[in-house]
N, C-alpha and C positions, 0 to 999 in steps of 0.2 A: 444546364440544370444539373446534370450528373457531376460536372466539375465542381460545382458549388457544394453539393452534398459530400463529395469526396474530400474537399478541402475542410468542410465542417467536421467530418469524422477524423481527419488527420490532426486537426487542431485539438480535439478532445483527447485523442490517443496520446499526443505529445504532452498535453497538459496533465493528464492523469498518470500515465506511465513514466513519461520523462526519460531520464537517462538510465534508470535502474528498474527493470521490470520485476526484480526480486522483491524490492520494497513494496511496489504496488500490489503484487500478489500476496505478500505477507500481511499488508494492511487489510486487504479484502478478506483474507481468511480469518484474521483475528476479529474483524467485525462480525463475520458469520458465527464464529465460535462464541463471542460475547453475547450475541443475540440468543443463541441456542442455550447457553448456560443461564441466561437471565430468565428464560421461559421455564427452566427446570427448578430453579431455586429462588428464594426471596432475598437472598444475600446480595449486597451490592457487588457488581462485577465490573465496574468501570475501570478498575485497576488493571485488568487484563490488557486493555489497550495501551495504557501507559507503560507497563512493563515491556510489552512487545515493541513499542516504538523506541523505548530506551535501549533495546537490544538491536533493533534493525538499523537505527541511525548510525551508530559507530561501525557496524558491519558494512554499511554502504560507503561510508567515508574510507574505511580501510580498503575495500575493493577498488574504489575510484583512484586512490593514491597508489595502490599496488600496480594497477594497470598502466600507469604513466611512467613507471621506472623502466 
């Protein structure tokens, strides 16, 4: 039973975090920030996630290609 639970947790960790924990942490933080800002203001804040992902994605690709050299 413990092995099954451990395998289940390992699957979700690998699925969510994957190869780059920086991107996973960045997305988690930006979702929390977007939620907090949406509670403070009535302005649309969906663009915060889009801008952050547009920054994190090239950063992740750069880091992945840099490590292979």
